[in-house]
Phi, psi and omega in degrees: 000149182288154175235138178198145176295338184259002187204143175204140174225133181209164177270133178255112174295327182300312185261345182067047183222160167266136178249141173226153179218138173224154175209158180074224179261134173275108178266169176303322179293321178291321181295330172296313178305315181298316175300310179303314183290328172300318178297316178298312179303315181299320177296320184282329190238014172096172187289334184228101188238147176265145187232137176239119185240126184264113180242022182299332184252010179279129180259330186198153173240122177297133177302334176291343181269343187309306188291328177289326175289322176295323176296318174299317180292336179279353185309135182290350176285345185275115180269327178209145180234123173240123176253145175219156176078028183278138176282166175300334176281330186268332182300311177302328182286320180295322174301316181299312185297315183289330175291318177296325178283352184054040175282129187257328182263076180215156177211152177250136186226154179283332182219168182295322181291323174297318183294316181292324175298314180296320179294326181276351180299155175303130181304330184272358183262009184275000000 
C-alpha cells in the first residue's frame, strides 16, 4: 500500500470493509495513490467490497485530481461507498466526483457511526 502522511487506505478485518483517510489537499499525486490502492484492495478482497472514507480533515481537492478520483470511485469492486465528515466546501466536489464515476451506491454522513450503520444495512433496504 502507498504511504503518505496525508493519505491512508487499509482493510479493516473487524468490519470487513476498506477504510480510507485523507487530510489537507488531495493532490494529483495522492489521487494516483488512491487509484493504485483501490486496484490493490479489489485484488485482495474480492469483487464487491464496501468502502468507508473519512474526509473530516480534507481542506481541498486539486482539480488535477478529479478524474483520477472519479476513476478510483468507479472501480467495479466497490459495492457501497460511505463518506463522512465532509465540509461544506468538499461536499460539492465529492458529489461531482461520484457523479462522474457513475457511482450509484453512495451516501454522505456527518459521522462515522451513521456511515457504518448504512454500510452494514441489508443491500436491498437502500
